C-alpha positions as CSV (number, residue, x, y, z in Angstrom):
1,X,117.9,108.0,139.3
2,X,117.3,106.1,136.0
3,X,116.8,109.6,134.1
4,X,120.0,110.8,135.4
5,X,121.9,107.9,134.6
6,X,120.4,108.2,131.1
7,X,121.3,111.6,130.4
8,X,124.7,111.3,131.8
9,X,125.1,108.3,129.2
10,X,123.8,110.4,126.6
11,X,126.1,113.4,127.2
12,X,129.2,110.9,127.6
13,X,128.4,109.4,124.2
14,X,127.7,113.1,122.7
15,X,131.4,114.1,123.9
16,X,133.0,111.1,122.5
17,X,131.5,111.4,119.3
18,X,132.6,115.0,119.0
19,X,136.1,114.2,120.1
20,X,136.2,111.1,117.5
21,X,135.0,113.6,114.7
22,X,137.5,116.3,115.6
23,X,140.4,113.9,115.6
24,X,139.1,112.3,112.3
25,X,139.2,115.8,110.7
26,X,142.2,116.8,112.1
27,X,140.9,120.0,113.8
28,X,140.9,121.3,117.1
29,X,138.0,122.8,119.2
30,X,139.1,126.4,118.6
31,X,138.9,125.9,114.7
32,X,135.2,125.2,114.9
33,X,132.7,128.1,114.0
34,X,129.3,126.3,114.5
35,X,127.8,122.9,115.4
36,X,124.4,121.5,114.3
37,X,123.1,118.3,115.7
38,X,120.3,116.2,114.5
39,X,119.1,114.3,117.2
40,X,116.2,111.8,117.5
41,X,113.5,112.7,119.9
42,X,114.1,116.4,120.4
43,X,110.6,117.4,120.0
44,X,110.2,120.4,122.6
45,X,112.3,123.5,123.3
46,X,113.3,122.2,126.2
47,X,115.0,119.0,124.7
48,X,116.9,121.7,122.6
49,X,118.1,123.6,125.2
50,X,119.4,120.7,127.4
51,X,121.6,119.6,124.3
52,X,122.7,122.9,123.4
53,X,124.0,123.5,126.8
54,X,125.7,120.3,126.8
55,X,127.3,121.3,123.9
56,X,128.5,124.7,124.9
57,X,130.4,123.2,127.9
58,X,132.4,121.5,125.3
59,X,133.5,124.1,123.0
60,X,134.9,127.9,123.3
61,X,132.4,130.5,123.6
62,X,132.5,131.7,120.2
63,X,131.0,128.5,118.9
64,X,127.4,128.8,117.5
65,X,125.6,125.9,118.3
66,X,122.2,124.7,116.8
67,X,120.1,121.5,117.6
68,X,117.4,120.2,115.8
69,X,115.4,116.9,115.2
70,X,117.1,114.3,113.0
71,X,114.1,114.7,110.7
72,X,115.1,118.2,109.9
73,X,118.9,117.2,108.9
74,X,117.5,114.4,107.0
75,X,115.4,116.7,105.0
76,X,118.6,119.1,104.3
77,X,120.4,116.0,103.1
78,X,118.0,115.9,100.4
79,X,117.5,119.5,99.4
80,X,121.3,120.5,100.0
81,X,120.4,122.3,103.2
82,X,117.3,124.2,102.2
83,X,114.5,123.9,104.6
84,X,111.5,123.4,102.2
85,X,109.6,120.3,101.6
86,X,108.9,117.3,103.4
87,X,111.2,114.5,104.7
88,X,109.9,110.9,105.4
89,X,112.0,108.8,107.6
90,X,111.3,104.9,107.9
91,X,113.7,103.0,109.8
92,X,113.4,101.4,113.2
93,X,110.8,104.3,113.9
94,X,109.2,106.6,111.3
95,X,108.3,110.3,110.9
96,X,107.5,113.0,108.6
97,X,108.6,116.7,109.0
98,X,108.0,119.4,106.5
99,X,108.5,123.2,106.0
100,X,106.8,125.6,103.9
101,X,108.7,128.7,102.4
102,X,108.0,130.9,105.1
103,X,109.5,128.5,107.6
104,X,106.2,127.2,109.1
105,X,106.7,123.4,110.5
106,X,104.7,120.5,110.7
107,X,104.9,116.8,111.5
108,X,103.1,113.6,111.7
109,X,103.8,110.2,113.2
110,X,107.1,109.8,115.2
111,X,105.2,108.9,118.4
112,X,106.2,105.1,118.3
113,X,104.1,102.1,117.3
114,X,102.2,102.3,120.5
115,X,100.7,105.6,119.2
116,X,100.3,104.5,115.8
117,X,103.5,104.3,113.7
118,X,102.6,101.0,112.0
119,X,105.0,102.0,108.8
120,X,107.9,101.9,111.0
121,X,110.3,98.9,110.9
122,X,109.1,98.2,114.7
123,X,105.7,98.5,113.6
124,X,106.2,96.1,110.5
125,X,107.7,93.2,112.5
126,X,105.6,94.0,115.6
127,X,102.7,93.1,113.3
128,X,104.7,90.2,111.9
129,X,105.2,88.4,115.5
130,X,101.5,88.9,116.1
131,X,100.4,87.1,113.0
132,X,102.6,84.4,113.9
133,X,101.1,84.2,117.5
134,X,97.7,84.5,116.0
135,X,98.1,81.5,113.7
136,X,99.6,79.4,116.4
137,X,96.8,79.8,118.9
138,X,93.9,79.7,116.1
139,X,92.9,83.3,116.0
140,X,94.4,84.1,112.5
141,X,95.5,82.3,109.3
142,X,98.5,80.2,108.6
143,X,101.4,82.1,107.2
144,X,104.9,81.8,106.0
145,X,106.1,84.2,108.6
146,X,105.9,81.4,111.1
147,X,108.8,78.9,109.8
148,X,110.6,81.9,108.2
149,X,111.0,84.0,111.6
150,X,111.5,81.0,113.6
151,X,114.4,80.0,111.5
152,X,115.9,83.5,111.8
153,X,115.6,83.6,115.3
154,X,116.8,79.8,116.1
155,X,113.4,78.9,117.8
156,X,111.8,75.9,117.7
157,X,108.2,76.8,118.2
158,X,106.0,80.3,118.1
159,X,105.5,79.6,121.9
160,X,109.0,80.5,122.7
161,X,108.4,83.9,120.8
162,X,106.8,85.3,123.9
163,X,110.1,84.8,126.0
164,X,112.1,85.9,122.9
165,X,110.0,89.3,122.5
166,X,109.8,90.3,126.1
167,X,113.6,89.1,127.0
168,X,114.4,92.3,125.4
169,X,111.8,94.3,123.4
170,X,114.0,97.1,122.2
171,X,112.8,98.8,119.0
172,X,115.9,98.1,117.0
173,X,116.2,94.1,117.8
174,X,112.3,93.6,116.8
175,X,112.6,95.9,113.6
176,X,115.4,93.7,112.4
177,X,112.9,91.2,111.3
178,X,111.7,93.4,108.5
179,X,113.9,91.5,106.0
180,X,112.0,88.4,106.8
181,X,108.5,89.8,106.3
182,X,109.8,91.3,103.1
183,X,111.0,88.1,101.8
184,X,107.5,86.3,102.7
185,X,105.8,88.8,100.7
186,X,108.0,88.2,97.7
187,X,107.3,84.5,98.0
188,X,103.5,85.3,97.6
189,X,102.5,85.2,101.7
190,X,99.2,87.1,101.9
191,X,99.6,88.2,105.4
192,X,103.0,89.6,104.8
193,X,102.0,91.3,101.7
194,X,98.9,92.9,103.8
195,X,101.4,94.2,106.4
196,X,103.7,95.9,103.9
197,X,100.9,97.4,101.7
198,X,99.2,98.9,105.0
199,X,102.9,100.1,106.1
200,X,103.2,101.8,102.7
201,X,99.8,103.4,103.1
202,X,100.6,104.6,106.5
203,X,103.8,106.4,105.5
204,X,102.2,107.7,102.6
205,X,99.3,109.3,104.9
206,X,102.0,110.6,107.2
207,X,103.4,112.5,104.2
208,X,99.7,113.5,102.9
209,X,99.2,115.0,106.5
210,X,102.3,117.3,106.5
211,X,101.7,118.3,102.9
212,X,98.3,119.6,103.5
213,X,98.7,121.2,106.9
214,X,101.6,123.3,105.0
215,X,99.9,123.7,101.7
216,X,103.1,122.4,99.8
217,X,100.9,121.1,96.9
218,X,99.1,124.5,96.3
219,X,95.7,125.4,95.7
220,X,95.3,122.9,92.8
221,X,97.1,120.2,94.2
222,X,99.9,120.2,91.7
223,X,102.8,122.4,92.7
224,X,106.1,120.9,92.9
225,X,107.9,120.3,96.2
226,X,110.5,118.0,97.5
227,X,109.9,114.8,99.6
228,X,113.3,113.3,100.6
229,X,113.0,109.6,101.6
230,X,115.1,108.4,104.5
231,X,116.1,104.9,106.4
232,X,116.2,101.4,105.7
233,X,112.6,100.5,105.1
234,X,112.3,102.8,102.6
235,X,115.8,102.2,100.4
236,X,116.0,98.4,101.0
237,X,116.0,97.9,97.1
238,X,114.4,94.5,97.4
239,X,112.0,93.2,94.8
240,X,109.0,94.1,97.1
241,X,109.9,97.7,97.5
242,X,108.4,99.8,100.2
243,X,110.0,102.8,99.1
244,X,108.7,102.5,95.7
245,X,105.0,101.9,96.9
246,X,105.1,104.7,99.2
247,X,106.3,107.1,96.2
248,X,103.4,105.8,93.9
249,X,101.0,106.5,96.7
250,X,102.4,110.0,97.3
251,X,102.3,111.0,93.6
252,X,99.0,109.6,93.4
253,X,98.1,112.2,96.0
254,X,100.3,114.9,94.8
255,X,101.5,114.8,91.3
256,X,104.1,117.7,91.9
257,X,105.8,115.9,94.5
258,X,109.1,115.0,93.8
259,X,110.8,112.0,95.8
260,X,114.3,112.2,96.5
261,X,116.8,109.3,97.8
262,X,119.5,111.8,99.2
263,X,123.1,111.0,97.7
264,X,124.7,112.1,100.9
265,X,124.5,111.1,104.9
266,X,122.1,113.0,106.9
267,X,125.6,114.3,108.8
268,X,126.2,116.2,105.5
269,X,122.6,118.1,105.9
270,X,123.5,119.1,109.3
271,X,126.9,120.5,108.2
272,X,124.9,122.4,105.4
273,X,122.5,123.7,108.0
274,X,125.2,124.7,110.1
275,X,126.9,126.9,107.3
276,X,123.3,128.4,106.2
277,X,122.8,129.2,110.1
278,X,126.1,131.0,110.6
279,X,125.6,132.8,107.2
280,X,122.1,134.1,107.8
């Protein structure tokens, strides 16, 4: 019953977004030639097929429909529509995804923090919350995170964190605490600094895994290829800059890697992909 409700809600949201896009562009469904969607969690052909069928019910039969993982359209936003290289997304969640020149694909991470995505916003914040609890009950060292996070949440004691966390353990709600972790690291808190260093290393390792599986770096490891970096964790522009730390590590692994911060939104990447699919 819950699954059916969730699918209905997702379909209704999709229809609403499409309707709003058509209104804003002054277009009608009959004007559309192709639709490309980047959807988080689309990791299997059955996922793609289900969403493609939803879209086909909305548009006339002549409209071509393409459904991709959101990482693919993020890559296209940095390469102007070319599916070659690697993309690293680090926001609430994280994933690395890549293509070689022949269209072979590879991915790393993207399974959620329970399965090891510690470089994500959720992963960083969850480790910070854990550090506060461990400091409070004596299992870990004291940390500036305690006062900073309690103040941000309007709580008076670490004991209250347990109720706050499980009242609504949604990923985005937890990940919203990343700025507090960064501010503590900037102020010299060793626990916060270690959490961010480990996150940067984990994100760089995700890129390394994709690049090596696809051979993007060439036999000598110096071939040039793009690494598109997307997401609030990577583009926060703070003094303790996670994105820069990830880039440094990627370039240590692969001197030819060219890190790119897209100048356009992933939605533009989806539009570029739709144009490429239609012309191929």
